[in-house]
C-alpha positions in Angstrom: -110.1 -103.2 77.8 -108.7 -105.2 74.9 -110.7 -105.7 71.7 -111.0 -109.5 72.3 -112.4 -108.9 75.8 -114.9 -106.5 74.4 -115.8 -108.9 71.7 -116.4 -111.7 74.2 -118.7 -109.4 76.1 -120.7 -108.7 72.9 -120.8 -112.4 72.1 -122.1 -113.1 75.6 -124.7 -110.4 75.3 -125.8 -111.7 71.8 -126.1 -115.3 73.0 -127.9 -114.2 76.1 -130.3 -112.1 74.1 -130.8 -114.8 71.5 -132.0 -117.3 74.1 -135.0 -115.0 74.9 -135.6 -113.1 71.6 -135.1 -115.2 68.6 -134.7 -113.3 65.3 -135.9 -114.7 62.0 -132.3 -115.5 61.1 -128.8 -115.3 62.6 -127.9 -112.4 60.2 -131.1 -110.5 61.3 -130.3 -111.1 64.9 -126.8 -109.6 64.4 -128.3 -106.7 62.5 -130.6 -105.9 65.3 -127.9 -106.4 68.0 -125.4 -104.1 66.3 -128.1 -101.5 65.7 -128.9 -101.5 69.4 -125.2 -101.3 70.3 -124.8 -98.2 68.1 -127.7 -96.6 70.0 -126.0 -97.1 73.3 -123.8 -94.2 74.5 -120.1 -95.0 73.9 -118.2 -95.7 77.1 -114.8 -94.9 75.5 -113.9 -91.2 75.2 -114.0 -89.8 71.7 -110.5 -89.6 70.1 -109.1 -86.1 69.7 -108.4 -86.3 66.0 -109.5 -88.0 62.8 -106.6 -90.5 62.7 -107.3 -91.6 66.2 -111.0 -91.9 65.4 -110.2 -94.1 62.3 -107.9 -96.3 64.4 -110.7 -96.6 67.0 -113.2 -97.5 64.3 -110.8 -100.2 62.9 -110.4 -101.7 66.4 -114.2 -101.7 66.9 -114.7 -103.4 63.6 -112.2 -106.1 64.6 -114.0 -106.6 67.9 -117.4 -106.9 66.1 -115.9 -109.5 63.7 -114.5 -111.6 66.5 -117.7 -111.3 68.5 -119.7 -112.6 65.5 -117.1 -115.4 65.0 -117.5 -116.5 68.6 -121.3 -116.3 68.7 -121.7 -118.1 65.3 -119.2 -120.7 66.4 -121.1 -121.4 69.6 -124.4 -121.7 67.8 -122.9 -123.9 65.0 -121.3 -126.3 67.6 -123.8 -126.2 70.4 -124.5 -130.0 69.9 -120.9 -130.6 70.7 -120.4 -127.9 73.3 -123.4 -128.4 75.6 -123.0 -132.2 76.2 -119.3 -131.5 77.1 -120.3 -128.9 79.7 -123.1 -131.1 81.0 -120.7 -134.0 81.4 -118.3 -132.0 83.6 -121.0 -130.1 85.6 -121.6 -132.5 88.4 -125.2 -132.5 89.5 -126.1 -129.6 87.2 -128.3 -129.8 84.1 -127.2 -127.2 81.5 -130.7 -125.8 81.2 -130.8 -125.1 84.9 -127.6 -123.1 84.9 -127.6 -119.3 84.9 -127.9 -118.0 81.4 -124.8 -115.9 81.7 -122.7 -118.7 83.2 -123.9 -121.2 80.5 -123.1 -118.8 77.7 -119.7 -117.7 79.1 -118.8 -121.4 79.3 -120.1 -122.1 75.8 -117.8 -119.3 74.4 -114.8 -120.7 76.3 -115.4 -124.3 75.2 -115.9 -123.2 71.6 -112.5 -121.4 71.8 -110.8 -124.3 73.5 -112.1 -126.8 70.8 -112.0 -124.7 67.7 -109.7 -121.7 68.1 -106.2 -123.0 68.3 -104.8 -119.5 68.3 -106.2 -118.9 71.8 -104.6 -120.7 74.8 -107.2 -122.6 76.9 -106.2 -120.8 80.0 -107.0 -117.5 78.3 -110.5 -118.8 77.3 -111.1 -120.0 80.9 -109.9 -116.7 82.5 -112.1 -114.6 80.1 -115.2 -116.8 80.9 -114.6 -116.5 84.6 -114.2 -112.7 84.3 -117.4 -112.5 82.3 -119.3 -114.6 84.8 -118.1 -112.5 87.7 -118.9 -109.2 85.9 -122.4 -110.2 84.6 -123.5 -112.8 87.1 -121.8 -113.2 90.5 -118.5 -113.9 92.3 -119.7 -117.4 93.0 -120.4 -117.9 89.3 -116.7 -117.3 88.6 -115.8 -120.3 90.8 -118.5 -122.4 89.2 -117.4 -121.6 85.7 -113.7 -122.1 86.5 -114.3 -125.5 88.0 -116.2 -126.9 85.0 -113.9 -125.3 82.4 -110.8 -126.6 84.1 -112.2 -130.1 84.1 -112.8 -129.8 80.3 -109.4 -128.3 79.8 -107.7 -131.3 81.4 -109.2 -133.6 78.7 -107.8 -131.5 75.9 -104.8 -132.7 73.9 -103.2 -129.3 73.5 -101.0 -127.0 75.6 -102.9 -125.2 78.3 -100.9 -122.0 78.2 -99.9 -121.7 74.6 -101.7 -121.6 71.3 -101.7 -125.0 69.7 -98.7 -125.2 67.4 -100.2 -128.0 65.3 -103.0 -127.0 62.8 -106.3 -128.8 63.3 -106.0 -130.7 60.0 -102.5 -132.1 61.0 -103.6 -133.2 64.5 -104.2 -136.9 65.3 -107.7 -137.4 66.4 
């Protein structure tokens, strides 16, 4: 599993958790979340030597940073993201969607709108995989349909990172 995939899983878990258990602040929420993650048994085997353990630690730190960037971005831009999802979810109110599906889509839409370094098809694929892993196979189809409709409205390449920085793009 790549570090960005792991980070997306953490971001999804954090967003899911924060819908039900609000912390006093976002920073406090992350502190509690990471504390809980450290208590969980590691799924990856322990590296055989100190150098490998250091490399694994750096990878984990990168994944944690990316997870926080995603979750903070979704939270900061939810007033832009949720109406876009609702607009493309025919006959579905966003609050009636499954919590996993809703948050997987929020992460993908945040990436498509605000992370020009990530091709939209990667964001969609990751959201579909998260929905299938944490919700259901049918959720994957549901998430894919909505996100693909959103992607078609974007003015950027679907399969490549956006070569034009956001400040240089015509709006």
